[in-house]
Backbone as numpy.savetxt, mean C-alpha at the origin, in Angstrom:
# Nx Ny Nz CAx CAy CAz Cx Cy Cz
5.82 -13.00 6.72 5.49 -11.98 5.73 6.66 -11.04 5.50
7.54 -10.89 6.49 8.68 -9.99 6.32 9.56 -10.49 5.18
9.69 -11.79 5.03 10.49 -12.35 3.93 9.94 -11.93 2.57
8.63 -11.77 2.47 8.00 -11.36 1.21 8.37 -9.93 0.83
8.95 -9.18 1.76 9.31 -7.78 1.50 10.81 -7.60 1.23
11.58 -8.63 1.50 13.03 -8.53 1.35 13.42 -8.32 -0.11
14.32 -7.38 -0.33 14.86 -7.08 -1.67 13.78 -6.66 -2.66
12.79 -5.94 -2.19 11.70 -5.46 -3.05 11.45 -3.98 -2.78
10.97 -3.29 -3.79 10.40 -1.98 -3.57 9.08 -2.24 -2.86
8.86 -1.56 -1.74 7.67 -1.81 -0.92 6.86 -0.53 -0.80
5.56 -0.69 -0.99 4.62 0.41 -0.80 3.74 0.11 0.39
3.66 1.05 1.32 2.66 0.97 2.39 1.46 1.76 1.91
0.32 1.11 1.84 -0.90 1.77 1.39 -1.80 1.98 2.60
-2.07 3.23 2.93 -2.96 3.57 4.03 -4.31 3.95 3.43
-5.37 3.34 3.92 -6.69 3.62 3.39 -7.77 3.02 4.27
-9.01 3.09 3.79 -10.15 2.54 4.51 -11.29 2.32 3.52
-12.10 1.34 3.80 -13.23 0.99 2.94 -14.20 2.16 2.78
-14.45 2.90 3.84 -15.42 4.00 3.79 -14.95 5.19 2.97
-13.70 5.20 2.60 -13.09 6.31 1.84 -13.21 6.04 0.34
-14.11 6.78 -0.33 -14.30 6.57 -1.77 -13.04 6.86 -2.59
-12.28 7.94 -2.31 -11.04 8.12 -3.06 -10.07 6.95 -2.88
-10.08 6.33 -1.71 -9.24 5.15 -1.47 -9.65 4.02 -2.39
-10.94 3.78 -2.46 -11.44 2.67 -3.26 -11.17 2.88 -4.75
-11.32 4.10 -5.22 -11.00 4.39 -6.63 -9.51 4.19 -6.88
-8.68 4.71 -5.98 -7.24 4.58 -6.16 -6.80 3.12 -6.11
-7.44 2.32 -5.27 -7.08 0.90 -5.16 -7.27 0.18 -6.49
-8.28 0.55 -7.25 -8.47 -0.06 -8.57 -7.27 0.23 -9.48
-6.81 1.48 -9.47 -5.63 1.84 -10.27 -4.38 1.15 -9.75
-4.24 1.13 -8.45 -3.07 0.50 -7.85 -3.03 -1.00 -8.15
-4.17 -1.64 -8.18 -4.22 -3.08 -8.50 -3.74 -3.32 -9.92
-4.08 -2.44 -10.85 -3.59 -2.59 -12.23 -2.07 -2.47 -12.29
-1.54 -1.48 -11.58 -0.08 -1.29 -11.53 0.57 -2.52 -10.91
0.05 -2.95 -9.79 0.60 -4.10 -9.07 0.60 -5.35 -9.97
-0.52 -5.62 -10.61 -0.61 -6.81 -11.46 0.34 -6.75 -12.63
0.52 -5.56 -13.20 1.47 -5.40 -14.31 2.90 -5.63 -13.83
3.25 -5.08 -12.67 4.60 -5.28 -12.14 4.85 -6.75 -11.81
3.86 -7.41 -11.26 4.00 -8.84 -10.95 4.14 -9.66 -12.23
3.34 -9.32 -13.24 3.42 -10.02 -14.53 4.82 -9.89 -15.13
5.42 -8.70 -14.96 6.76 -8.44 -15.49 7.86 -8.90 -14.54
7.48 -9.59 -13.47 8.40 -10.15 -12.47 9.27 -9.09 -11.80
8.69 -7.92 -11.57 9.41 -6.85 -10.86 9.34 -7.12 -9.36
10.44 -6.90 -8.64 10.43 -7.10 -7.18 9.71 -5.95 -6.48
8.42 -6.09 -6.33 7.57 -5.04 -5.79 6.50 -5.68 -4.91
6.21 -5.04 -3.78 5.14 -5.54 -2.92 4.43 -4.37 -2.27
3.17 -4.58 -1.97 2.35 -3.58 -1.28 1.85 -4.19 0.01
1.80 -3.37 1.06 1.22 -3.78 2.33 0.14 -2.76 2.68
-1.08 -3.25 2.80 -2.20 -2.40 3.17 -2.21 -2.19 4.68
-2.31 -0.93 5.09 -2.43 -0.56 6.50 -3.81 0.06 6.65
-4.70 -0.68 7.28 -6.10 -0.31 7.34 -6.40 0.75 8.39
-7.22 1.70 7.96 -7.79 2.66 8.89 -9.25 2.34 9.15
-9.67 1.13 8.74 -11.07 0.72 8.92 -11.39 0.61 10.40
-12.66 0.86 10.73 -13.08 0.79 12.13 -13.67 -0.56 12.51
-14.04 -1.36 11.48 -14.57 -2.70 11.77 -13.84 -3.72 10.91
-13.77 -4.93 11.43 -13.13 -6.00 10.66 -13.93 -6.32 9.41
-15.23 -6.18 9.46 -16.07 -6.42 8.30 -15.70 -5.46 7.16
-15.54 -4.17 7.47 -15.12 -3.21 6.45 -13.73 -3.56 5.92
-12.82 -3.92 6.81 -11.48 -4.33 6.40 -11.56 -5.47 5.39
-12.33 -6.49 5.71 -12.42 -7.67 4.85 -13.08 -7.34 3.51
-14.12 -6.50 3.52 -14.77 -6.09 2.27 -13.77 -5.40 1.35
-12.92 -4.56 1.93 -11.95 -3.81 1.14 -10.76 -4.67 0.75
-10.23 -5.41 1.68 -9.01 -6.18 1.43 -9.22 -7.28 0.39
-10.43 -7.80 0.26 -10.67 -8.84 -0.75 -10.46 -8.31 -2.17
-10.40 -7.01 -2.35 -10.15 -6.40 -3.66 -8.66 -6.19 -3.92
-7.84 -6.54 -2.96 -6.41 -6.27 -3.05 -5.64 -7.57 -3.24
-4.82 -7.65 -4.29 -4.03 -8.87 -4.50 -2.68 -8.84 -3.76
-2.56 -8.02 -2.73 -1.30 -7.89 -2.01 -1.48 -8.19 -0.53
-0.48 -7.85 0.25 -0.45 -8.15 1.68 -1.14 -7.07 2.50
-1.38 -7.38 3.76 -1.95 -6.39 4.68 -1.45 -6.67 6.08
-1.33 -5.61 6.86 -1.15 -5.77 8.30 -2.48 -6.34 8.79
-2.47 -7.45 9.50 -3.74 -8.02 9.96 -4.57 -7.01 10.74
-5.87 -7.02 10.50 -6.76 -6.10 11.20 -6.66 -6.28 12.71
-6.44 -7.52 13.13 -6.34 -7.82 14.56 -5.09 -7.24 15.20
-4.11 -6.84 14.39 -2.90 -6.22 14.93 -3.06 -4.71 14.96
-4.02 -4.26 15.76 -4.32 -2.83 15.81 -3.15 -2.01 16.36
-2.33 -2.61 17.21 -1.19 -1.87 17.76 -0.20 -1.51 16.65
0.10 -2.45 15.76 1.03 -2.17 14.67 0.41 -1.18 13.68
-0.86 -1.36 13.36 -1.52 -0.42 12.44 -1.46 0.99 13.01
-1.79 1.15 14.28 -1.78 2.47 14.91 -0.37 3.04 14.99
0.60 2.19 15.25 1.99 2.66 15.32 2.44 3.20 13.96
2.09 2.51 12.88 2.46 2.97 11.54 1.75 4.28 11.19
0.47 4.36 11.51 -0.30 5.58 11.26 0.31 6.77 12.00
0.68 6.56 13.25 1.28 7.63 14.04 2.70 7.95 13.56
3.49 6.92 13.28 4.89 7.14 12.87 4.97 7.97 11.60
4.09 7.68 10.65 4.12 8.41 9.38 3.15 9.58 9.36
2.55 9.88 10.52 1.67 11.04 10.69 0.59 11.09 9.60
-0.10 9.98 9.45 -1.16 9.88 8.44 -2.37 10.66 8.92
-2.71 11.70 8.18 -3.85 12.56 8.52 -5.02 12.32 7.56
-4.72 12.26 6.28 -5.72 12.07 5.24 -5.35 10.82 4.45
-6.36 10.13 3.95 -6.13 8.94 3.14 -6.83 9.11 1.80
-6.37 8.44 0.76 -5.33 7.43 0.73 -3.93 8.04 0.70
-3.00 7.29 1.26 -1.58 7.64 1.26 -0.80 6.39 0.88
0.21 6.59 0.05 1.14 5.50 -0.29 2.54 5.99 0.00
3.28 5.20 0.77 4.66 5.51 1.12 5.53 4.43 0.49
6.58 4.85 -0.22 7.44 3.91 -0.93 8.82 3.80 -0.29
9.34 2.57 -0.29 10.68 2.26 0.20 11.42 1.49 -0.88
12.74 1.70 -0.98 13.52 0.95 -1.96 13.82 -0.45 -1.45
14.58 -1.21 -2.24 14.89 -2.60 -1.93 15.65 -2.77 -0.62
16.29 -1.70 -0.17 17.07 -1.75 1.07 16.32 -1.16 2.26
15.04 -0.84 2.08 14.24 -0.31 3.16 14.37 1.19 3.36
15.07 1.86 2.45 15.21 3.32 2.55 13.99 4.00 1.94
13.56 5.05 2.58 12.41 5.81 2.12 12.67 6.41 0.75
11.73 6.21 -0.16 11.78 6.83 -1.48 10.87 8.05 -1.50
9.63 7.88 -1.01 8.65 8.95 -1.14 7.57 8.78 -0.07
7.32 9.84 0.70 6.27 9.82 1.74 4.87 10.04 1.19
4.79 10.45 -0.05 3.49 10.74 -0.66 3.52 10.32 -2.12
3.50 9.01 -2.35 3.73 8.46 -3.69 2.45 8.20 -4.47
1.32 8.49 -3.91 0.06 8.20 -4.60 0.00 8.85 -5.99
0.27 10.12 -6.04 0.21 10.84 -7.32 1.26 10.31 -8.30
2.46 10.07 -7.81 3.52 9.56 -8.66 3.13 8.21 -9.26
2.58 7.33 -8.44 2.15 6.02 -8.95 1.05 6.18 -9.99
0.10 7.06 -9.72 -0.99 7.28 -10.66 -0.48 7.84 -11.99
0.51 8.72 -11.93 1.04 9.35 -13.15 1.98 8.43 -13.92
2.85 7.73 -13.21 3.88 6.91 -13.87 3.44 5.48 -14.13
2.52 4.99 -13.33 2.07 3.61 -13.50 3.23 2.63 -13.33
3.08 1.47 -13.91 4.12 0.44 -13.80 5.40 0.86 -14.50
5.29 1.72 -15.52 6.47 2.16 -16.27 7.43 2.98 -15.39
6.94 3.54 -14.30 7.79 4.33 -13.43 8.66 3.54 -12.48
8.44 2.23 -12.43 9.22 1.38 -11.52 10.69 1.54 -11.81
11.60 1.67 -10.85 11.44 1.47 -9.41 11.10 2.72 -8.61
10.68 3.79 -9.26 10.12 4.98 -8.61 11.11 5.82 -7.83
12.39 5.74 -8.15 13.37 6.59 -7.47 13.24 8.01 -7.94
């Protein structure tokens, strides 16, 4: 899966099925993602779940046309949550094609700019 992120703008999406704002935002994010993919933009999203059960993870992730840290890899999910000090969700963190941080709180920017804002620098 790391190869799927090479040379792409990457968004880490932190959320959970039980979070209604997360679910609403995911609908908007899916539209942006699908438009960028249609336009062949090098962009990928990785969902980092804050779900407490695998069932909730699967219910939510089936709505996402992108990648996810496997629910079973709780150590990596927790490490990312702690590293980026995720307190409230949803949160989207953006990185450029070289892995450099673009924005620690890109949710609003994505919602405002949509696909037209790519590459979001």
